[in-house]
Backbone as CSV, one residue per row, in Angstrom:
resi,resn,N_x,N_y,N_z,CA_x,CA_y,CA_z,C_x,C_y,C_z
1,UNK,150.032,118.011,138.748,149.686,119.163,138.900,150.749,120.203,139.914
2,UNK,151.614,121.032,139.275,152.043,121.759,139.832,151.068,122.415,141.704
3,UNK,151.844,122.912,143.264,150.939,123.686,143.561,150.723,125.501,143.202
4,UNK,149.632,125.857,143.483,148.989,127.207,143.004,148.638,128.018,144.100
5,UNK,148.296,129.213,143.600,148.125,130.203,144.454,146.916,129.696,145.343
6,UNK,147.062,130.683,146.348,145.360,130.173,146.941,144.342,131.216,146.508
7,UNK,144.940,132.500,145.829,144.175,133.623,145.422,143.421,133.209,144.458
8,UNK,143.386,132.162,143.448,143.093,131.803,142.006,141.132,131.390,142.498
9,UNK,140.672,132.226,141.848,139.349,131.975,141.822,138.183,131.374,141.166
10,UNK,137.845,130.725,142.404,136.966,129.433,142.282,136.401,129.043,141.312
11,UNK,136.154,129.726,139.744,135.788,129.295,138.773,137.264,128.376,138.054
12,UNK,137.971,128.944,138.781,139.786,128.459,138.070,140.080,127.041,139.183
13,UNK,139.775,127.378,140.229,140.183,126.447,140.925,139.492,124.860,140.538
14,UNK,138.026,125.554,140.525,137.127,123.968,140.114,137.761,123.490,138.772
15,UNK,137.914,123.790,137.956,139.028,123.493,136.535,139.914,122.838,136.955
16,UNK,140.629,122.976,137.740,141.875,122.913,138.387,141.444,121.283,138.745
17,UNK,140.347,121.166,139.841,140.683,120.189,140.605,139.854,118.882,139.371
18,UNK,138.624,119.064,138.792,138.125,118.487,137.601,139.725,118.068,136.794
19,UNK,140.233,118.696,136.263,141.642,118.019,135.311,142.447,116.913,136.396
20,UNK,142.517,117.612,137.754,143.610,116.590,138.825,142.339,115.243,138.766
21,UNK,140.769,115.429,138.982,139.915,114.298,139.323,140.452,113.519,138.124
22,UNK,140.358,114.128,136.297,139.862,113.314,135.137,141.196,113.176,134.985
23,UNK,142.524,113.183,135.817,143.952,112.565,134.995,144.204,111.271,135.729
24,UNK,143.810,110.848,136.457,143.952,109.718,137.637,142.718,108.792,137.543
25,UNK,142.877,107.775,138.546,141.650,107.494,139.137,140.626,108.458,140.733
26,UNK,141.065,109.649,140.579,140.286,110.619,141.638,141.469,111.433,141.822
27,UNK,140.937,111.908,143.072,142.002,112.453,144.077,141.347,112.764,145.362
28,UNK,142.370,113.193,146.467,141.639,113.266,147.907,141.477,114.368,147.916
29,UNK,141.132,114.896,149.154,140.921,116.158,149.654,142.145,116.876,149.817
30,UNK,142.979,116.358,150.606,144.148,116.675,151.511,145.132,116.713,149.934
31,UNK,144.473,115.858,149.030,146.253,116.429,148.026,145.250,117.389,147.472
32,UNK,144.335,117.588,146.894,143.866,118.698,146.122,143.599,119.904,146.871
33,UNK,143.740,120.130,148.321,143.940,121.190,149.460,145.094,121.506,149.303
34,UNK,146.389,120.639,149.320,148.061,121.212,149.100,148.529,121.688,148.139
35,UNK,147.641,121.091,146.561,148.195,121.894,145.337,147.234,123.125,145.463
36,UNK,145.844,123.127,146.017,145.321,124.259,145.596,146.231,125.443,146.705
37,UNK,146.372,125.016,147.434,146.674,125.938,148.958,145.476,127.012,149.345
38,UNK,144.415,126.251,149.670,142.954,126.409,150.309,143.191,125.071,151.224
39,UNK,142.151,125.964,152.311,141.396,124.702,153.362,141.018,123.316,152.542
40,UNK,140.516,122.969,153.220,140.098,121.476,153.197,138.878,121.817,153.384
41,UNK,138.013,122.431,153.824,136.754,122.851,154.068,136.426,123.403,152.411
42,UNK,137.252,124.368,152.247,136.995,124.616,150.317,137.219,123.955,149.238
43,UNK,137.844,122.725,149.885,138.194,122.214,149.029,136.645,121.248,148.731
44,UNK,136.293,120.751,150.067,134.720,119.956,149.953,133.887,120.755,149.232
45,UNK,133.246,122.394,149.638,131.993,123.274,148.746,132.354,123.016,147.222
46,UNK,134.196,122.910,147.101,134.045,122.648,145.411,133.522,121.477,144.893
47,UNK,133.868,120.549,145.712,133.179,119.120,145.361,131.955,118.746,145.311
48,UNK,131.613,119.707,146.274,129.960,119.614,146.242,129.171,120.447,145.296
49,UNK,130.044,121.339,144.795,129.592,122.621,143.534,129.405,121.756,142.234
50,UNK,130.657,120.672,142.048,130.816,119.872,141.376,130.254,118.437,140.878
51,UNK,129.872,118.500,142.019,129.733,116.834,142.291,127.372,117.414,142.126
52,UNK,127.199,118.614,142.196,125.548,118.751,142.072,125.592,119.007,140.441
53,UNK,127.063,119.613,139.470,126.600,119.651,138.242,126.682,118.644,137.859
54,UNK,127.303,117.406,138.507,126.956,115.800,137.903,128.348,115.967,137.256
55,UNK,129.340,116.584,137.367,130.725,116.641,136.763,131.893,115.250,137.624
56,UNK,131.541,115.441,138.646,132.037,114.725,139.778,131.560,113.308,140.217
57,UNK,132.111,112.843,140.846,130.898,112.027,141.901,131.531,111.932,143.423
58,UNK,131.362,111.920,144.195,132.059,111.335,145.656,132.483,110.997,145.806
59,UNK,133.473,110.264,146.962,133.636,109.112,147.541,134.429,109.220,148.546
60,UNK,134.425,108.624,149.474,135.065,108.514,150.866,136.003,109.618,150.731
61,UNK,136.461,111.119,150.805,138.225,111.364,151.423,138.215,111.975,150.142
62,UNK,137.711,112.380,149.069,137.728,112.715,147.731,136.515,112.870,146.609
63,UNK,136.865,112.401,145.749,135.965,112.322,144.324,136.621,111.433,142.873
64,UNK,136.128,111.215,142.317,136.537,110.479,141.082,135.030,110.952,140.116
65,UNK,135.800,110.804,139.037,134.783,111.406,137.507,133.598,110.729,137.043
66,UNK,132.830,111.592,137.205,131.148,111.006,136.873,131.576,109.720,135.760
67,UNK,130.729,108.870,135.534,130.942,107.914,134.545,129.833,108.139,133.435
68,UNK,129.226,108.954,133.449,128.173,108.733,132.684,127.381,110.109,132.426
69,UNK,126.839,110.770,131.538,125.665,111.967,131.427,125.180,111.854,132.595
70,UNK,124.478,113.038,133.492,123.090,112.657,133.970,122.159,112.936,133.421
71,UNK,120.947,112.016,133.748,119.473,111.921,133.104,119.013,113.707,133.214
72,UNK,118.250,113.830,132.117,117.683,115.028,131.499,117.231,115.349,133.022
73,UNK,116.398,114.528,133.777,115.738,114.611,134.883,116.320,115.038,136.302
74,UNK,117.381,114.679,136.061,118.486,114.742,137.133,118.942,116.419,137.177
75,UNK,118.954,116.734,136.346,119.864,118.064,135.447,118.516,118.735,135.722
76,UNK,117.062,118.591,135.316,116.034,119.611,135.597,116.099,119.795,137.202
77,UNK,116.679,119.225,137.936,115.971,119.737,139.565,117.585,120.492,140.048
78,UNK,118.380,120.093,139.410,120.001,120.998,140.303,119.176,122.239,139.485
79,UNK,119.996,122.921,140.585,119.679,124.496,140.676,118.263,124.847,140.036
80,UNK,117.301,124.608,140.359,116.308,124.754,139.736,115.337,126.786,139.756
81,UNK,115.675,127.037,141.021,115.446,128.442,141.188,116.047,129.256,140.311
82,UNK,117.385,128.843,140.110,118.181,130.114,139.275,117.823,129.639,137.666
83,UNK,117.578,128.516,137.263,116.585,128.355,136.177,115.727,128.923,135.600
84,UNK,115.166,128.557,137.009,113.471,129.515,136.457,113.537,130.940,136.822
85,UNK,114.438,131.498,137.156,114.854,133.086,137.066,115.436,133.563,135.826
86,UNK,115.960,132.409,135.069,116.680,132.641,133.882,115.706,133.088,132.846
87,UNK,115.051,132.284,132.864,113.716,131.758,131.867,112.793,132.703,131.997
88,UNK,112.271,132.929,133.589,111.824,134.807,133.795,112.027,135.751,132.697
89,UNK,113.580,135.987,133.235,114.087,136.888,132.053,114.552,137.152,130.827
90,UNK,114.482,135.903,130.602,114.735,135.032,128.825,113.718,135.427,128.458
91,UNK,112.175,135.214,128.957,111.164,135.331,128.198,110.743,137.092,127.592
92,UNK,111.043,138.060,128.762,111.125,139.366,128.720,111.536,139.697,127.467
93,UNK,112.745,139.146,126.926,113.638,139.233,125.368,112.909,139.129,124.261
94,UNK,111.524,138.891,124.575,110.824,138.027,123.124,110.200,138.323,123.221
95,UNK,109.637,139.109,122.022,108.690,139.983,121.454,107.326,138.887,120.792
96,UNK,106.020,139.239,120.952,105.510,138.721,120.047,105.069,138.685,118.390
97,UNK,104.977,137.524,117.513,105.232,137.296,116.813,106.409,136.795,116.454
98,UNK,107.381,137.008,117.115,108.854,136.859,116.237,108.735,134.874,116.662
99,UNK,109.934,134.673,115.292,110.173,133.564,115.148,111.692,132.844,116.650
100,UNK,111.564,132.179,117.147,112.591,132.149,117.781,113.206,130.389,117.948
101,UNK,114.349,129.928,118.337,114.723,128.845,118.359,115.234,128.646,120.098
102,UNK,114.540,127.751,119.995,115.175,127.274,121.673,115.913,125.531,121.619
103,UNK,117.229,126.130,121.737,118.636,125.158,122.177,117.760,123.769,123.467
104,UNK,118.518,122.704,123.251,118.080,121.699,124.415,118.301,122.098,125.606
105,UNK,118.082,121.460,126.595,118.385,121.884,128.206,117.414,121.903,129.248
106,UNK,117.753,122.101,130.284,117.172,122.037,131.587,116.869,123.524,131.472
107,UNK,117.724,124.692,131.207,117.661,126.018,131.354,116.668,126.757,130.270
108,UNK,117.325,126.249,129.051,115.989,126.522,128.034,114.254,126.231,128.123
109,UNK,114.848,125.028,129.091,113.010,124.498,129.323,112.371,125.603,130.161
110,UNK,113.262,125.717,130.842,112.681,127.071,132.096,112.302,128.148,131.351
111,UNK,113.100,128.528,129.912,112.156,129.776,128.946,110.873,129.282,128.214
112,UNK,111.115,127.976,127.701,109.939,127.054,127.089,109.185,127.305,127.785
113,UNK,109.208,127.154,129.461,107.643,127.442,129.989,107.250,128.643,130.752
114,UNK,107.659,129.582,130.390,107.580,131.279,130.441,107.208,131.867,129.385
115,UNK,106.844,130.546,128.263,106.073,131.349,127.251,104.796,130.835,126.314
116,UNK,103.997,130.163,127.598,102.625,130.045,127.647,101.958,131.129,127.241
117,UNK,100.773,130.913,126.177,99.656,131.823,126.135,100.373,133.281,125.102
118,UNK,101.914,132.561,124.751,102.018,133.846,123.520,101.902,133.537,121.967
119,UNK,102.139,134.510,120.962,101.733,134.270,120.119,103.137,134.238,119.383
120,UNK,103.942,132.982,118.927,105.192,132.947,118.618,104.798,131.453,117.978
121,UNK,106.973,131.830,116.904,106.852,130.449,116.280,107.876,130.173,116.805
122,UNK,108.218,128.798,117.136,109.666,128.235,117.650,109.707,126.893,117.366
123,UNK,111.596,127.195,116.833,112.006,126.167,116.374,112.673,125.077,117.413
124,UNK,113.052,124.123,117.600,113.905,123.632,118.843,113.942,121.951,118.018
125,UNK,115.156,121.927,118.790,115.292,120.253,118.529,115.461,119.505,120.280
126,UNK,114.667,120.475,120.890,114.274,119.686,122.104,112.810,118.465,122.723
127,UNK,112.571,117.935,122.552,111.356,117.271,123.046,110.831,117.321,124.416
128,UNK,111.640,117.790,125.156,110.631,118.660,126.457,110.422,120.066,126.032
129,UNK,111.026,120.830,125.034,110.250,121.996,124.697,109.581,121.717,124.172
130,UNK,109.374,120.418,123.165,108.302,120.521,122.241,106.655,119.397,122.790
131,UNK,107.276,118.778,123.971,106.211,118.849,125.067,105.465,119.234,125.704
132,UNK,106.534,121.049,126.202,105.788,121.859,127.153,104.718,122.805,125.844
133,UNK,105.307,123.370,125.010,104.401,123.586,123.908,103.631,123.108,123.548
134,UNK,103.077,122.243,123.585,102.061,120.867,122.484,101.232,121.627,122.589
135,UNK,100.195,121.897,123.935,99.039,122.669,124.030,98.683,124.417,124.007
136,UNK,100.355,124.777,123.527,99.647,125.859,122.965,99.007,126.852,122.017
137,UNK,97.912,127.398,121.588,97.665,127.465,119.905,98.053,128.295,119.551
138,UNK,98.804,129.365,120.152,99.022,130.511,119.670,100.765,130.466,119.772
139,UNK,101.451,129.139,119.320,102.300,128.876,119.721,102.618,127.869,118.012
140,UNK,103.390,128.577,117.128,103.708,127.527,115.514,104.752,126.694,116.340
141,UNK,105.024,125.651,116.625,106.549,124.681,116.898,106.715,123.671,115.644
142,UNK,107.963,124.388,115.057,108.948,123.437,114.134,110.089,122.892,114.810
143,UNK,109.823,121.753,114.981,110.353,120.350,115.109,111.336,119.765,114.258
144,UNK,112.859,120.225,114.655,114.027,119.538,113.494,113.993,117.715,113.970
145,UNK,114.183,117.360,112.552,114.321,116.047,112.829,115.478,115.815,113.161
146,UNK,115.811,114.400,112.433,117.449,113.665,113.834,116.753,112.008,114.092
147,UNK,118.233,112.109,115.236,117.836,111.216,115.888,118.021,111.450,117.312
148,UNK,117.078,110.223,118.006,116.764,110.699,119.730,117.923,110.133,120.238
149,UNK,117.998,111.753,121.213,118.962,111.050,122.488,117.916,110.906,123.497
150,UNK,117.908,109.792,124.091,116.695,109.683,124.716,116.515,110.139,126.466
151,UNK,117.966,110.025,126.778,118.636,110.687,127.823,118.064,111.961,128.147
152,UNK,118.618,112.551,127.029,118.062,114.575,127.008,117.304,114.814,126.307
153,UNK,116.402,113.856,125.636,115.599,114.390,125.495,115.418,115.003,124.181
154,UNK,116.869,114.841,122.925,116.788,115.440,122.314,116.802,115.063,120.685
155,UNK,117.021,116.289,119.922,117.055,115.097,118.234,118.518,115.954,117.541
156,UNK,119.430,114.553,117.308,120.657,115.090,116.941,121.001,114.763,115.363
157,UNK,121.572,115.030,114.539,122.309,113.906,114.143,122.484,114.631,111.881
158,UNK,122.402,113.888,110.924,122.549,115.112,109.490,121.418,115.553,109.517
159,UNK,120.074,114.795,109.771,119.000,115.057,109.442,118.135,116.673,110.138
160,UNK,118.787,116.840,111.594,119.033,117.813,112.059,119.847,119.292,111.897
161,UNK,120.607,118.557,111.752,122.250,119.560,110.343,121.692,120.536,109.504
162,UNK,120.512,119.824,108.854,120.067,119.833,107.434,118.780,120.638,107.407
163,UNK,118.077,120.624,108.731,116.880,121.545,109.215,117.143,122.658,109.283
164,UNK,118.055,122.666,110.256,118.774,124.462,110.362,119.204,124.911,109.223
165,UNK,119.415,124.694,108.501,119.877,125.139,106.938,118.835,125.899,106.549
166,UNK,117.976,124.985,106.332,116.853,126.136,105.978,115.678,126.798,106.675
167,UNK,115.619,126.507,107.481,115.573,128.036,108.402,116.170,129.380,108.829
168,UNK,115.366,130.271,109.081,115.695,131.121,109.857,115.340,132.071,111.209
169,UNK,115.643,132.656,112.025,114.836,133.035,113.354,115.324,133.921,113.629
170,UNK,114.839,135.467,114.655,115.102,136.293,114.958,116.285,136.175,116.186
171,UNK,115.771,135.214,117.040,116.384,134.973,118.258,116.702,133.655,118.325
172,UNK,117.826,133.202,118.985,118.138,132.061,119.407,118.624,131.826,120.800
173,UNK,118.272,131.282,121.539,118.500,130.816,122.516,119.101,129.758,123.078
174,UNK,120.826,129.393,123.220,121.109,129.021,123.314,121.644,127.977,125.344
175,UNK,122.117,126.498,125.537,122.129,126.165,126.532,123.498,126.139,126.404
176,UNK,124.451,125.635,127.895,125.810,125.729,127.807,125.764,124.549,128.677
177,UNK,126.962,123.863,128.414,127.401,122.568,129.256,128.234,123.765,130.426
178,UNK,129.065,124.308,129.805,129.734,125.462,131.224,130.650,126.381,129.920
179,UNK,131.543,127.139,130.660,131.974,128.463,130.155,133.260,128.217,130.246
180,UNK,134.115,128.486,129.168,136.123,127.919,129.461,136.276,129.659,129.993
181,UNK,137.401,129.121,131.236,137.865,130.523,131.520,139.263,130.491,130.565
182,UNK,139.905,131.627,130.736,139.553,132.832,130.918,138.493,133.804,129.931
183,UNK,138.716,132.894,128.257,137.985,133.290,127.638,137.177,133.412,127.340
184,UNK,136.045,132.839,128.531,134.622,132.655,128.287,133.653,132.118,127.214
185,UNK,134.234,130.820,126.504,133.980,130.213,125.372,133.033,129.626,125.265
186,UNK,131.750,129.410,125.005,130.639,128.467,125.417,131.578,127.082,124.902
187,UNK,130.901,125.921,125.823,131.268,124.970,125.446,130.423,123.907,125.893
188,UNK,130.676,122.417,125.291,129.662,121.515,125.666,130.157,120.221,125.478
189,UNK,129.921,119.076,126.387,130.398,118.179,126.572,129.688,116.862,125.482
190,UNK,128.672,116.999,125.370,128.315,116.149,123.900,128.657,116.383,122.242
191,UNK,129.753,115.601,122.179,129.988,116.270,120.239,128.758,116.155,119.652
192,UNK,127.602,115.475,119.614,126.802,115.327,118.880,126.163,116.709,118.911
193,UNK,125.494,117.518,120.152,125.192,118.822,120.079,126.138,119.637,119.765
194,UNK,126.562,119.574,119.307,127.889,120.823,119.173,127.493,121.068,117.613
195,UNK,127.158,120.306,116.828,126.375,120.736,115.573,125.296,121.467,115.151
196,UNK,124.399,121.024,116.112,123.053,121.742,115.888,123.347,123.505,117.208
197,UNK,123.828,123.406,118.074,124.268,124.572,118.925,124.729,125.331,117.413
198,UNK,125.948,125.233,116.696,126.315,126.021,115.849,125.384,126.238,114.567
199,UNK,124.180,125.809,114.117,123.611,125.772,113.431,122.325,126.688,113.344
200,UNK,122.013,126.440,115.155,121.264,127.807,115.540,121.426,129.093,115.285
201,UNK,123.100,129.172,116.041,123.875,130.187,116.001,123.803,131.103,114.024
202,UNK,124.219,129.977,113.478,124.599,130.934,112.240,122.822,130.918,111.697
203,UNK,122.000,130.387,112.129,120.382,130.476,111.422,119.646,132.264,112.146
204,UNK,120.248,132.376,112.958,119.431,133.628,113.993,120.502,134.522,113.754
205,UNK,119.476,135.841,114.032,120.320,137.400,113.833,119.922,137.679,115.385
206,UNK,119.980,137.443,115.916,120.272,137.300,117.680,120.692,136.371,118.444
207,UNK,121.684,136.276,119.003,121.631,134.582,119.548,121.921,135.143,121.380
208,UNK,121.362,134.575,122.166,120.991,134.574,123.563,121.745,133.705,124.475
209,UNK,122.566,133.542,125.440,123.264,132.104,125.967,122.163,132.419,127.264
210,UNK,121.647,131.329,127.992,121.152,131.741,129.490,122.083,130.256,129.840
211,UNK,122.690,130.752,131.138,123.291,129.966,131.722,123.101,130.580,133.085
212,UNK,123.469,129.967,134.280,123.597,129.928,135.279,124.902,129.932,136.019
213,UNK,124.766,130.600,137.648,125.912,131.041,137.622,127.161,129.845,138.419
214,UNK,126.524,128.729,138.494,127.514,127.496,138.507,128.518,126.854,137.008
215,UNK,127.977,127.447,136.112,128.160,127.449,134.453,129.800,127.947,133.863
216,UNK,129.714,129.412,135.075,131.327,130.056,135.118,131.897,129.125,135.640
217,UNK,131.686,128.449,136.937,132.465,127.349,136.933,133.231,125.909,136.355
218,UNK,132.187,125.706,135.926,132.911,124.734,134.287,133.356,124.668,133.112
219,UNK,133.335,123.301,132.441,133.577,123.689,131.084,133.026,122.655,130.348
220,UNK,134.299,122.262,129.440,133.611,121.498,128.050,134.708,120.508,127.376
221,UNK,133.879,119.654,126.787,135.276,119.366,125.879,135.317,119.959,124.690
222,UNK,134.591,120.885,123.983,134.327,121.186,123.151,133.786,122.369,122.750
223,UNK,134.790,123.511,122.104,134.191,124.457,121.811,133.174,124.947,121.126
224,UNK,132.214,125.624,121.258,130.760,125.850,120.953,130.407,127.036,119.620
225,UNK,131.061,128.093,120.127,131.587,129.975,120.086,132.073,130.284,120.850
226,UNK,132.546,131.587,120.454,133.263,132.477,121.379,132.332,133.834,121.901
227,UNK,132.468,133.925,122.542,131.481,135.264,123.312,131.142,136.392,122.765
228,UNK,132.332,136.497,121.695,131.851,137.779,120.187,130.848,136.844,119.894
229,UNK,130.279,136.391,119.467,129.544,135.258,118.876,128.160,135.673,118.954
230,UNK,127.872,136.282,120.720,126.547,136.461,120.668,126.486,137.741,121.143
231,UNK,125.057,138.096,121.781,124.646,139.710,121.621,123.866,139.737,122.382
232,UNK,123.329,138.689,123.749,123.216,138.501,125.546,123.753,137.506,125.878
233,UNK,124.084,137.657,127.432,123.829,136.443,128.392,122.938,137.187,129.129
234,UNK,122.192,135.787,129.661,121.137,135.898,130.590,121.576,134.802,131.765
235,UNK,121.588,135.839,133.119,122.563,134.123,133.994,122.380,135.438,135.943
236,UNK,122.352,134.870,136.229,121.942,134.876,137.675,123.787,135.631,138.924
237,UNK,124.196,135.451,137.420,125.342,135.731,138.415,125.936,136.945,138.258
238,UNK,126.816,137.136,139.326,127.172,138.446,139.476,128.079,139.586,138.030
239,UNK,127.601,140.703,138.015,128.150,140.939,136.738,129.668,141.068,135.804
240,UNK,129.600,140.819,135.428,131.203,140.007,134.517,131.727,140.957,133.674
241,UNK,132.818,141.855,134.352,133.211,142.514,133.560,134.274,142.490,131.575
242,UNK,134.331,140.827,131.669,134.692,140.334,130.189,133.667,140.477,129.182
243,UNK,132.336,139.868,130.321,131.371,140.294,129.156,130.940,141.212,128.461
244,UNK,130.919,142.467,129.410,130.905,144.089,129.246,132.004,144.597,128.285
245,UNK,132.546,144.105,127.999,134.314,144.470,127.189,133.855,143.741,125.981
246,UNK,133.187,142.925,125.920,133.224,142.055,124.705,132.100,142.833,124.173
247,UNK,131.434,143.869,124.608,130.135,144.721,123.629,128.515,143.633,124.169
248,UNK,128.791,142.346,124.928,127.971,141.718,125.347,126.612,142.147,126.289
249,UNK,125.324,142.451,126.183,124.930,142.129,126.711,124.568,141.450,127.724
250,UNK,124.812,141.798,129.300,124.667,140.543,130.448,123.075,141.298,131.470
251,UNK,121.649,140.384,131.237,121.075,140.201,131.491,120.752,139.488,133.125
252,UNK,120.531,139.936,134.396,120.670,139.612,135.262,119.373,138.974,135.681
253,UNK,119.188,137.944,136.054,117.857,136.739,136.565,118.215,137.436,138.156
């Protein structure tokens, strides 16, 4: 990687760090600081943020790529306050009597936790959402079939994909592994989940992305959809000009 200007924004700097770490057997703080034109302290903060997101593993003097997807339980406690705020803001967008889809993930689970006592139909591929809402008599639960991904409490595969072609919803609430810069495409790191997300997008009249601010510094390996395919983004991030320019509502959590 060639040296870059020190004015590169944080989200882009962290993408470059991920690329450098994944391109080899890891990277050292001193080397990253020299390449990025920033201080060692700035690199350490970036590494801490990427480690908290489960994308890197810290080692003495630097970092290596994370070897496996963090478990649902680990991810659930990361940035918990931000996810809870996003869940509360997203719940305001839900009207009683609606049919909604809830994607897998810990931020979408935070939305489900705010729906207790409501009168709704909820379609989901998330076993965590199912467990959360199972005791709610006013909520009709429609669970997509498929193969269970135990590590992330989700249902995937052709049965889930076929089921999505048989249903429709007023709103789909989507999660993401990260938001690619600079085009703000919604990304995911797990290939098996992408057809489910795309199926929810196709089967819903309105699509809402739930993403905490840290997701704008992350990415993913597979594109799910573009910004133009969304109607709203619920986030704790500061206002983002590109979202407004695309005609997408940014709901501040």
